N, C-alpha and C positions, 0 to 999 in steps of 0.2 A: 292561977296559977296552968291551968290547959295551956294558954298561950305562952309560958314561959318552957313548958313540955317542950310543944310542938314545933318553935321554932329551930333548935337545932335539928331535928328531923327533915325538915320543906329548905333546911342552906344545904344541906347533903346531898335532897336530892334535884336540886339547881346545877353543884357544881360536877355533880354526873353527867346531868345532860347535854352542856355544855365542852364535858373533855369527850362525848360522844361524838358530836357534832365533825370538829376534827379531824378524827381521824375520815370520817365517813367522804369530806372535802378532799381531803390528804386522796383516797384512794379513787375519788371522781378524775381527781388532776393526772393520776398513775396512768386511769384504766384509761383516758383518755389521749396518754400520748401513747400508751401500747394500739391503743387500734390505729391509731393513725400512723406510725410503725407498719401495723401490718397491715392498712391499706396500698400504702405504701411500697411495701414488699411483693402485694398481690399484683399491684401493676405493676411492678416489674416483672412478678413472674408468666404476666399475659403478655407485654411486651414481648419477653426472649421467646415466649410460645408463637409468635406471628415471625421471627426473623427464625425460627430454627428450620435450617433446608430440611425439603424433601427427599427424601431418599428416590432414585428412580434408575434404571437402566440407561445404557445409550448405545447409539448404530450409528455406524456412518454411509451416509446415500452415497450409491455409485454408478459409476455413467458405463455402460457396459450394451451389446447386443442381446438380444432374449428373444428365447424361440418364441412367438405369436403360436398360441396353442387355446382353443376351443372349447370351453367342457361346456355339455348337457347333459343331462340325464335320460337315458335311452333303453328302453325296451326288446330284448331278445326276443326275436321271430325266425322261424324256420320260411328256409328259401321256397321250399317243394314242401307242401303237406296235400295226403289225401284222405280222403273216407273212401276207404274200399270195400266196395258193392258186387254184385252180384250182375252179372250179365242177360241172367235170366230167370225164370223164378225155380227153385229148385229144393232138395233137400242136402242137407250138410251129411257128405258122409266120412270126409276126414281132417282137423285142425292140421296140416303139418309146422307148429312152431310154438314161439312160449309167449307168454307178451311180455315183452321185456326185451324183445332179443332184436340185436342188430342183423340188419337182414339183408340178401343181395337182390340186384335188379334180376327177374327173371326165377328171384325164387317159389318153388310152390307155397301159399299160404293155405288155401282150400281146395275139395277137390269135395264136388257134390255130384248126386247120381245121377249116373249117364249113361243108364241104360237103353232107357228112350232113344238117346242120342246116338247112340252107338247102329239101334236097329233101325234110326231112321237113316243111316247113311251107308247099312245094304242095302238096303232096298232103293237109294238113288246111284248103288254102282250094279244092282239089278237094271235098274232100266235104263245106264248108259250102254249097257251089256244088247238088249234088246234095239237098242235105238240104230246100235249098230249093225246089227246083222238084217234090219229093215230095208237103211241103208247102203250093206254091200247086195241084198236084192235087187233092192232098184237099179245101184249100178250095172248088175250084171242083166239088166232084164232092157236098162237104153245102151251097152254093146250091142246085143243080141238084136234090135232094133235098128238101128244104125249100120247093121251087117243085111239086114235083110233091105232097107232101102235102099241101099248101095245097088241090090239088083232089081230092083225096082217091086221087091215084094210085099214094103206094106207103105202104108201114105204117108205123107208129109202127120195129116195130125195124129196120126198113130205114134211117129215118132216124137210129137211135142210132150205128147200123153205121157211116157216114157219120161224126156229130161225134168216134167214136172213132176214128177216123184221121186226120182234123182234129189231133186229142191228139199223137199219136203220130208225127207226123210233125213237129210242134211242137218233141219233147222229144227227137227225133231231129236235129232241126235246130241247136237251144243242144246237145247234145254236141260234137254238129261245132264249133260255135263255140266251146265251151272245149278241145276239142285242138289247135285254129287257135292259140288265147292257150298253153296249152303248149309248143306245138312256137316262138313267134315267143321265148318266153322263153328256152326250152334253148337258140335261135341267140345272145341278147345274150351267152350264157356265154363263149361262145367270141373277145367282147371282154375285158379283161378292166381294171378303169381304177382309179388312186388315189384313195383314202376319203375324201385328206381330204389338207389343204396338210403338206408335210412334205417330208421329204427319203428320196430312195432310199439303199439301202445294198449288201451285194454282189449279185450276179445270181450267181442258184443252177442256174439253166437256159439251155440256149444254142436257136436256131432246129433241129430236130427231133426235140427232147425232148420224150419219151413223156411226160406226166404228172397224177397221179392227186388227186384232191384230195386226198390228203393230203401230197401235195410242195408242199415250202415255195417260190415263186420268188422273191421278192425281202423285205428287208422296209422296212418305211416308217414314220419319225417326224417325229413334231411337232417343231420346232425353237423355234417361237415363236407362241405362251409358253410357257416349259420349266419344269419343277418341280425343286424340290427337299426332301429327304426329311433330318429329322435326329431331336434327343431332345434332352430339357433335363428338367432333374431335380425331379422332383416336388414338390418346393419352391416352382419358381417359376410352376405352375401356377395357382394365387391368381392371383398379378399378372398371367397372360397373358389368363386369363379375365376380368379387370377389364377390361382393355384394349384387350379386342376386343367390347367391352359398350355402351364409348363411340363407339369407331370403327375403321377397318379397320388390325388391327396392320400396320405399317413391317418389311420384312424387308429388307437388303440383304446381299448375295454379295459376297466376294473371290476371285476365282481364287489362285494360286502368283505366278504373275507381275505383281501390283498392280492387275488390271481387276477392276471394282468392275457389279452390277448391282444395280437396284430392283426390289423386288415387295414383296408384302403375306402375311398367312396366309393359306392357302385351306381347312385339314383340321390338327384338332386331335382325335387321337385318342379314341376313348371308356372309355381302358381301362387304366391305368397298368399299365408293368411289371411284375410282382411284384420279380423277379429283382433286377431293376437298379435299378428305382426311378426310371423312366421313363417319359416320355409323351411316344409318338410325335406326329409335326406335319408336314406341308406345306404348302410354297409355294409361290407362283406368281409368275414372275417373269420379266421385259419379256429376249427375248432377241435383241432386233431385228440388234444387231450381230454375232449370232451368238459371242461369247464365251464361251458354254458351250456345254457337250458333255456329250450323258447318258454318266453312268458316271463324269464328273469328280470329284473330292475335293474341295471348299471351306468355305469358315472363311463362316458363318451367323451375322448380329449381328443382333438382333432389339428394337428398339424397345420398351417396354413400359411407360413413362412417365417420372415424374423426383423420383430424388428430394431434398426440398426440408431444407438448412440444416443440409448434413453435411460431417462434418470431412473433408477429402480430404491424402492423398500421397502420393508417390510412394512405392508397394507393395517399392521396394528398398530403401528404409528402413526397413525393420522386420527387425529381430533374430526370429530363433526360436530363445527358451529352452531350456531341459529339459522345462517344464511350462507355459509362458508363451509370449507374443509380446510385445514395447517395441521403446522405441525410444532413442535418448541424446537426453535435452534438453541444450543446449547453453546454462550459466549467464553469468550478468556475468563472470567472474571466468574464462574459459578450460578447466573443467571440465567434465565429463556426468556427468549422473544418466541411469539411464534410468527409463524410465515405461511401466506396462505398459498397453496397447492391446487393443482387442476388435478383430478387422478381420470386419466384414459381408461384403463382395464385394470383388472388382476387378475393374473397368471403364476399358478402353483404357488398362492398366499403373497408373493410379490407386488406389487403396486409398480403399475410404470406411471408419472407423474408429474408435469411440469409446473414452471413459476420456482423450482430452486434448482439447485446446480448439483454436480458428484464432488463428494469425498466434505461434504460438508454435516456433523456431529449433530444428531438429534435424537428427544426424547424417545426412548422404543416402548417401556411399560415405567404406571405412577404419572402420568401427564393429565389424566382426570383430576386432580385436585389443582394442578399447579393455576400463576395467574403469572400475567407479562413481567419481569424484571423478580418475576421468586428466584430463590435460593436453592439450587439442587446438590444432591451428595448424591456420587456413582455408588451403585445398588456392589457388593462384591461377585465376582465372577461367578458363575453356575461351578461346583465338583461336574465329576464326572459321573456320581451316581445320581446328578438332577438336584442336591442340595445345595445351597449358600455355603459357599468358602466362609469356614474361621477368619473373621476381621482381626487387627491386633489392637492388642487392650492398650489404652492409652496411659503414661502413668500416671497414679495417685487416683485412677479410678477406682471405688469399691464400690460393692455390691454387696447386695445383701446376703449374700451367700460367703461372702466375704474373698471372690474374684478382684486383683489388684491390693491387696495385702500383701506386706514384705515376708513370709512365711520363715522369715526368723527371728 
């Protein structure tokens, strides 16, 4: 009975198992087929990515004459600068200028207490008057002795004595006059004047201060013209000297905020720094506008001539390889090939090179990811506002935002 009852149930379970295996096998085949298609699609997409053109900007190399301008960092300095000090010990009686004031040569800056020196001048004047009186007496005595000697009333020795008194009185008077001049000079030390046109700095003394010959009172710096010191590499020295032999070497300095001032080279050091391999140079700069200040750092540009018929291209177009420098040349089929170049110098962002001719189209920006033979697509030119100009949409190109669709 039990066998007859379970037999139909067992047959039903076997049939269900057989039916379930067929869809699984079919699904496996379909999945395998789909997976293979998907792999083919992925490989195709990958291959398409490798052949996709690289977006770049291009430029042309040019053959032209280029002014040879040497650039260096310079330091502004005053051509004349002095710490004003007193020439004698004394007490400050007056300060006759303000800190930071532009002063003129000979302008009174300080006055010291001069009462003692003025009294010394008066004593010296009195001594001169007394010495002159003694000289007058001695000269009258000599004349009288000469008259008496002519009449044989005095001896020759008495006449010689009279002459000696005159000589002694004259020497005494000259000594008194020298003492008077010295007293007058000392009196002038009580008035301290500006040694040249310039700008006064911080005042270090005040009225009532006791100053000596070592006490700094104020610093005066010439502001116009002003100087700039800088260094150039030793290799540029021959060009600099050759240019100086023909005419004054022009210099232009530029401050951090873009203000510029012209000038010319005034000094070239006689020795090259053996350690740094540089030569020290000074320039004399017009500073009427007071744009330059002593101690300031500026960019110095020295024009030493002109490079004739050289190939010039933007410095950013040059790619630095492991062992050389090169640029990517754009071919007619929109592919690129590397071209080795030798960098001679960079002038205002323009590179002077050899190894390539003028009128050659090269990659300007975007060359970092390029490879030889790679395809390129030139980016749209920059608009006036510095943003990329809009590119034309291709027909049938549908973006996620609906661009490219037919509005109707």
